[in-house]
C-alpha positions in Angstrom: 107.9 95.2 128.0 104.9 92.9 128.4 101.6 93.7 130.2 102.7 91.8 133.4 105.9 94.0 133.7 103.9 97.1 133.1 101.4 96.1 135.8 104.2 95.5 138.3 105.7 98.9 137.5 102.3 100.6 137.8 101.6 98.9 141.2 105.1 100.0 142.5 104.4 103.7 141.6 100.9 103.5 143.1 102.5 102.2 146.3 105.0 105.2 146.3 102.2 107.7 145.8 100.0 106.1 148.4 102.9 105.7 150.8 103.7 109.4 150.6 100.1 110.2 151.4 100.1 107.9 154.4 103.4 109.4 155.6 101.8 112.9 155.4 98.8 111.7 157.3 100.9 110.1 160.1 103.0 113.3 160.4 99.8 115.4 160.5 98.4 113.2 163.3 101.6 113.2 165.2 102.1 117.0 165.0 98.4 117.7 165.8 98.6 115.4 168.9 101.9 117.0 170.0 100.6 120.6 169.6 97.6 119.8 171.9 99.9 119.2 174.7 102.9 121.3 173.9 103.3 124.7 172.3 106.0 124.6 169.5 106.3 127.4 167.0 108.0 125.4 164.3 105.6 122.5 164.4 103.0 124.8 163.0 104.9 124.9 159.8 105.0 121.1 159.7 101.3 120.9 160.4 100.4 123.4 157.6 102.6 121.5 155.2 101.2 118.0 155.9 97.6 119.2 156.0 97.8 120.8 152.6 99.9 117.9 151.3 97.0 115.4 152.2 94.5 117.6 150.5 96.7 117.8 147.4 97.3 114.0 147.5 93.6 113.2 147.8 92.6 115.7 145.1 95.1 114.3 142.6 94.2 110.7 143.6 90.6 111.4 142.8 91.5 113.1 139.5 93.8 110.2 138.4 91.4 107.5 139.6 88.4 109.2 137.9 90.0 108.7 134.5 90.0 104.9 134.7 87.6 103.9 137.5 84.9 105.0 139.9 86.8 106.3 143.0 86.2 103.8 145.8 83.6 102.1 143.5 81.2 105.0 143.9 79.3 106.0 140.7 80.1 109.6 141.0 79.2 111.7 137.9 82.0 112.5 135.5 84.2 109.6 136.8 85.4 106.5 135.0 85.8 108.8 132.0 87.7 106.4 129.7 85.1 103.7 129.8 82.2 106.1 129.5 83.8 108.1 126.7 85.4 105.4 124.6 83.4 106.1 121.4 84.3 109.8 121.6 87.9 109.0 122.4 88.1 106.7 119.4 86.6 109.4 117.1 88.9 112.1 118.4 92.0 109.9 118.2 91.2 108.9 114.6 90.6 112.5 113.6 93.8 113.5 115.3 95.9 111.0 113.5 94.3 111.8 110.1 94.5 115.6 110.6 98.0 115.7 112.0 99.9 112.8 110.5 98.2 111.7 107.2 98.4 115.1 105.5 100.2 115.8 102.2 102.7 118.1 103.9 103.6 115.4 106.5 103.6 112.4 104.2 105.5 113.8 101.2 108.9 114.3 103.0 108.9 110.6 104.2 107.8 109.2 100.9 110.4 111.3 98.9 113.1 109.6 101.0 112.1 106.1 100.0 114.5 104.1 97.8 112.6 100.9 97.4 114.4 99.5 94.4 117.8 99.6 95.9 116.7 98.0 99.1 114.8 95.3 97.3 117.7 94.6 95.0 120.2 94.4 97.9 117.8 92.2 99.9 117.3 89.8 96.9 121.1 89.4 96.3 121.3 87.5 99.6 120.9 83.9 98.8 118.7 83.1 101.8 116.3 85.9 100.9 116.1 84.9 97.2 115.6 81.2 98.2 112.8 82.3 100.5 111.0 84.3 97.8 111.4 81.5 95.3 110.2 78.8 97.7 107.2 81.0 98.7 106.3 81.6 95.1 106.5 77.9 94.3 104.3 77.1 97.3 101.7 79.8 96.3 101.5 78.5 92.7 101.4 74.9 93.8 98.7 75.7 96.4 96.6 77.5 93.8 97.0 74.6 91.3 96.0 72.0 93.9 93.0 74.0 95.0 91.6 74.2 91.5 88.6 71.9 91.1 89.4 69.6 88.2 85.8 69.4 86.9 85.4 73.1 87.0 88.6 73.7 85.2 87.7 71.1 82.5 84.3 72.7 82.0 85.9 76.1 81.7 88.4 74.9 79.1 85.6 73.1 77.2 83.5 76.3 77.1 86.4 78.4 76.0 87.5 75.8 73.4 84.0 75.6 71.9 83.9 79.4 71.9 87.2 79.6 70.2 86.3 76.9 67.6 83.1 78.7 66.7 84.9 82.0 66.3 87.6 80.7 64.0 86.9 81.7 60.4 88.0 78.4 58.9 87.3 79.3 55.2 89.3 82.5 55.4 92.0 80.8 57.4 92.3 77.9 54.9 92.3 80.3 52.0 95.2 82.2 53.7 97.1 79.0 54.2 96.7 78.0 50.6 97.8 81.5 49.5 100.8 81.3 51.7 101.9 77.9 50.4 101.5 79.0 46.8 103.1 82.4 47.2 106.1 81.0 49.1 106.6 78.1 46.8 106.0 75.6 49.6 103.7 73.7 47.2 106.6 73.2 44.7 108.7 71.5 47.4 105.7 69.3 48.3 105.1 68.3 44.7 108.8 67.6 44.2 108.9 65.3 47.3 105.8 63.5 46.3 107.0 62.9 42.7 110.4 61.6 44.0 108.6 59.2 46.4 106.4 57.9 43.6 109.4 57.4 41.3 111.2 55.5 44.0 108.1 53.4 44.8 107.6 52.4 41.1 111.2 51.5 40.6 111.3 49.4 43.8 108.1 47.6 42.9 108.7 46.7 39.3 107.9 43.0 40.0 104.5 44.1 41.2 103.9 45.9 37.9 105.0 42.8 36.0 102.7 40.5 37.9 99.8 42.9 37.3 100.5 43.0 33.6 100.6 39.2 33.4 97.3 39.0 35.2 95.6 41.4 32.8 97.3 40.0 29.6 95.8 37.5 27.2 96.8 33.8 27.4 98.1 33.8 23.9 100.6 36.6 24.5 104.1 35.3 25.2 105.6 35.9 28.7 108.6 37.8 27.3 106.2 40.3 25.7 104.5 40.9 29.1 107.8 41.5 30.7 108.8 43.9 28.0 105.5 45.7 28.4 105.8 45.8 32.2 109.3 47.2 31.9 108.1 49.9 29.5 105.3 50.8 31.9 107.6 50.9 34.9 110.2 53.0 33.2 107.7 55.3 31.7 105.9 56.0 34.9 109.2 56.5 36.8 110.5 58.9 34.2 107.2 60.7 34.1 107.4 61.4 37.9 111.1 62.1 37.6 110.3 64.8 35.0 107.7 66.3 37.4 110.3 66.4 40.2 113.0 68.0 38.1 111.1 70.3 35.9 109.9 73.4 37.8 107.6 74.4 34.9 106.1 70.9 34.3 102.5 71.0 33.2 101.4 68.9 36.1 102.9 71.4 38.5 101.2 74.2 36.7 97.8 72.4 36.8 98.2 71.7 40.6 99.0 75.4 41.3 96.1 76.6 39.1 93.7 74.3 40.9 95.0 75.6 44.3 94.5 79.2 43.1 90.9 78.4 42.1 90.4 76.6 45.4 91.6 79.7 47.3 89.2 81.9 45.4 86.3 79.5 46.0 87.1 79.4 49.7 86.8 83.2 49.8 83.8 83.7 47.6 81.6 80.5 47.7 79.2 80.4 50.6 79.1 76.6 50.5 82.4 76.5 52.3 80.9 78.4 55.2 78.3 75.8 55.7 80.7 72.9 55.2 83.2 74.2 57.7 80.4 75.2 60.1 79.2 71.6 60.1 82.8 70.4 60.6 83.3 72.7 63.6 80.0 71.8 65.2 80.6 68.1 64.7 84.0 68.5 66.4 82.8 70.8 69.2 79.8 68.7 70.1 81.4 65.3 69.7 83.3 63.3 72.3 86.8 64.1 70.8 86.9 67.6 72.2 85.9 66.5 75.7 88.7 63.9 75.6 91.3 66.3 74.3 90.4 69.0 76.9 90.4 66.5 79.8 93.7 65.0 78.7 95.2 68.5 78.2 94.1 69.7 81.7 95.5 66.6 83.4 98.8 66.9 81.6 99.0 70.7 82.3 98.2 70.2 86.0 100.7 67.4 86.4 103.4 69.5 84.7 102.7 72.5 86.9 102.9 70.4 90.0 106.2 68.9 88.9 107.6 72.4 87.9 106.8 73.9 91.3 108.1 71.1 93.5 111.6 70.7 94.9 114.5 72.9 94.0 115.0 71.8 90.4 111.6 72.3 88.9 111.2 74.2 85.7 109.3 77.0 87.4 111.8 77.2 90.3 114.8 77.3 87.9 113.0 80.0 85.9 112.4 82.1 89.0 116.0 81.6 90.1 117.5 82.8 86.8 115.2 85.8 86.4 115.1 86.8 90.1 118.9 87.0 90.3 119.0 89.0 87.1 116.3 91.3 88.3 118.1 91.9 91.6 121.3 92.8 89.8 119.4 95.1 87.5 117.7 96.8 90.4 121.1 97.7 91.8 122.9 98.7 88.6 120.2 100.2 86.3 119.7 103.8 87.4 116.9 104.3 84.9 115.0 101.3 86.2 115.5 102.4 89.8 114.1 105.8 89.0 111.0 104.3 87.3 110.3 101.9 90.0 110.9 104.3 92.9 108.8 107.0 91.1 106.0 104.5 90.6 106.1 103.3 94.2 106.2 106.8 95.6 103.3 108.0 93.4 101.2 105.0 94.2 101.9 105.0 97.9 101.2 108.7 98.1 97.9 108.5 96.3 96.9 105.3 98.3 97.6 106.9 101.7 95.7 110.1 100.9 92.8 108.3 99.3 92.5 106.0 102.3 93.3 108.4 105.1 89.7 108.5 106.2 89.7 104.8 106.3 92.6 104.9 108.8 90.6 107.3 111.0 87.6 105.0 110.8 89.7 102.0 111.7 91.1 103.7 114.8 87.7 105.0 115.8 86.0 101.6 115.3 88.8 99.7 117.0 88.8 101.9 120.1 85.0 102.1 120.1 84.6 98.3 119.9 87.0 97.6 122.8 85.3 96.6 126.0 85.2 99.7 128.2 87.0 98.0 131.1 89.6 96.6 128.7 90.2 100.0 127.2 90.7 101.6 130.6 93.1 98.9 131.6 95.1 99.2 128.5 95.5 103.0 128.8 96.2 102.8 132.6 99.0 100.3 131.9 100.5 102.6 129.3 100.2 106.0 131.2 99.2 105.1 134.7 102.8 105.0 135.9 103.4 108.6 134.9 100.0 109.7 136.3 101.2 108.4 139.8 103.9 111.1 139.6 101.0 113.6 139.4 99.8 112.3 142.8 103.3 112.5 144.2 103.8 116.0 142.9 100.3 117.0 144.0 101.2 115.9 147.5 104.5 117.9 147.6 103.2 120.9 145.8 100.0 121.0 148.0 102.2 120.9 151.0 104.3 123.7 149.8 101.3 125.8 148.9 99.9 125.1 152.4 103.2 126.1 154.0 103.2 129.4 152.0 99.7 130.2 153.0 100.6 129.5 156.6 103.6 131.8 156.4 101.4 134.6 154.8 98.8 134.1 157.5 101.5 134.5 160.2 102.9 137.6 158.5 99.5 139.3 158.2 98.6 138.4 161.7 
């Protein structure tokens, strides 16, 4: 029911109460006029009833009106009580709610009945609800991404990148990498691959070797000798690298591994590497390359996030669909998960309500206290004014009955 309907209902009940008073007044005048000219025993009862009824009606009209207004516009003390006492009413109402509703004994039974997980799971299994959640999540993420200032984001990433680069212990990290490659024989595979490639390269470029030998040879040496020499060199080098590739214990392999071990020790113990890597890090962090990398990374990341959150087939949307449906099914079927979630919700809600109960009281108090006095009176009158008109009607009838009883007692005594 809106305020207009409530106002119409209030006006109707006011009309009934006022009409009853007018009826009593007319009957009183008629009976009084008749008794002046004619003597009628029974009309005395009617006069006593109507006279007392008018008094009761006026008294209750004054009491009801004094709650919301000044009767007849007169600033009589202790009238227009709602408007004059709005601050006290707000305080008392807030204290009443906190003291009688937001207490542990009142809250606990309702919170214990909560089964949030099951309701949420059932709600999410409906496709329209799941689609709504997914769409809203996509809109929220997309809105957040679009509102991020690009320059601020790039500056933030630059600062964090520089901080990360400066904190990286490059000598130790490099030493660990060398140790890993040696310990896991990754270096052996690398040496084998390089040796095979060199063997293939030499064999495929034997003419190049021949030409080089001819260029460096003396003029008096016959050409067939140069060719023989070039073939020997080519085959010798190819076989040499073939031996390296096939022999796991080849001396060259052992020398390379020994040098790597020495290099690892040097990285850990020699302070010069700290200075070299520090200069390397500073040169990279302060140079233009990092700025370009960070800017390119942010632009790529932002574009991908926008694509992922748009439409119904974005990566983020599809990820949400898969996980949300799985989560909904789990909420309905997994009793352990239900118990954990419901327990957490109950505990959190219980603590939150008790911790903020005074805030609720302050909210009520401030809300009522900040209302315009006239507006508060009108709001309350619309809500309870209809019932208060029955007080006027009852006052009229009860007053009449009391007056009639007094009149009967008076006749009896007399």
